[in-house]
C-alpha positions as CSV (number, residue, x, y, z in Angstrom):
1,M,-6.9,10.2,0.9
2,L,-9.2,7.6,-0.6
3,P,-7.5,6.1,-3.7
4,S,-9.2,3.2,-5.5
5,G,-8.2,0.6,-8.1
6,G,-10.5,-1.5,-10.3
7,F,-12.4,-3.2,-7.5
8,H,-10.4,-2.2,-4.4
9,S,-9.9,0.9,-2.3
10,F,-7.7,2.4,0.4
11,A,-7.9,4.9,3.1
12,L,-4.8,6.7,4.5
13,S,-5.3,8.1,8.0
14,V,-3.8,11.3,9.3
15,S,-1.4,9.1,11.5
16,G,-0.2,7.2,8.4
17,S,-2.2,4.0,8.9
18,V,-3.4,2.3,5.7
19,F,-6.7,0.5,5.4
20,G,-7.8,-1.5,2.3
21,W,-11.0,-3.2,1.3
22,G,-12.6,-4.7,-1.8
23,K,-11.5,-7.4,-4.3
24,N,-8.3,-9.1,-3.2
25,N,-8.1,-12.3,-5.4
26,L,-4.5,-11.4,-6.4
27,G,-3.4,-10.0,-3.0
28,Q,-3.7,-6.4,-4.3
29,L,-4.8,-5.2,-0.9
30,G,-1.5,-6.3,0.7
31,V,-3.1,-7.8,3.8
32,S,-1.2,-11.1,3.7
33,D,-4.0,-13.2,2.1
34,T,-6.2,-13.3,-1.0
35,E,-9.7,-13.1,0.5
36,D,-11.9,-10.2,-0.5
37,K,-12.6,-7.7,2.3
38,C,-16.0,-6.1,2.7
39,K,-14.8,-3.6,5.4
40,P,-11.6,-1.6,5.9
41,T,-8.7,-3.8,7.0
42,Q,-5.5,-2.4,8.3
43,L,-2.3,-3.2,6.3
44,G,0.0,-4.1,9.2
45,T,3.0,-4.5,6.9
46,L,3.0,-0.7,6.2
47,R,2.2,0.4,9.7
48,S,5.6,1.8,10.6
49,L,6.7,3.0,7.1
50,G,5.2,6.4,7.0
51,V,3.0,6.1,3.9
52,K,2.5,9.5,2.3
53,Y,0.7,8.6,-1.0
54,I,-1.2,5.6,-2.4
55,T,-2.2,4.8,-6.0
56,A,-3.9,1.7,-7.4
57,G,-4.9,0.2,-10.7
58,I,-7.1,-2.7,-11.7
59,D,-4.9,-5.4,-10.1
60,H,-2.1,-3.5,-8.4
61,S,-1.4,-1.0,-5.7
62,A,1.6,1.2,-4.9
63,F,2.6,3.1,-1.7
64,L,5.0,5.9,-1.4
65,T,6.7,6.0,2.0
66,Q,9.0,8.4,3.8
67,V,12.6,7.1,4.1
68,T,14.6,6.9,7.2
69,S,18.3,6.4,7.0
70,N,18.1,2.7,8.2
71,Q,15.6,1.8,5.4
72,V,17.8,2.6,2.4
73,S,19.3,-0.4,0.7
74,D,20.3,-1.6,-2.8
75,T,17.1,-3.5,-3.3
76,N,14.7,-0.5,-2.8
77,A,13.8,2.0,-5.5
78,V,14.8,5.3,-3.8
79,F,13.5,8.6,-5.1
80,S,14.9,11.6,-3.1
81,D,13.6,11.0,0.4
82,F,11.0,8.4,-0.5
83,I,10.7,4.7,-1.3
84,L,8.0,3.3,-3.6
85,F,6.6,0.0,-2.5
86,S,4.5,-1.7,-5.1
87,L,2.3,-4.7,-5.3
88,L,2.0,-5.7,-9.0
89,F,0.1,-8.6,-10.4
90,S,-0.7,-9.7,-13.9
């Protein structure tokens, strides 16, 4: 899977690792800084969450992850067996 936003892109590996690159001035890559990335950089924060789907817009990114029983809480948006993690910026 190779989704892209306005000026940033992602790659989802078979093992579930997520890599992002491109414009990152608002942190839309989710790599813990706001520096643009000219080569794929692994998103360590999503490493163990079982990302299944990625979507992105001009200044945002969203990641659909597989839920395990110990990840469900009142603060997460739960859809069946999945949690949607979103990075939204205006």
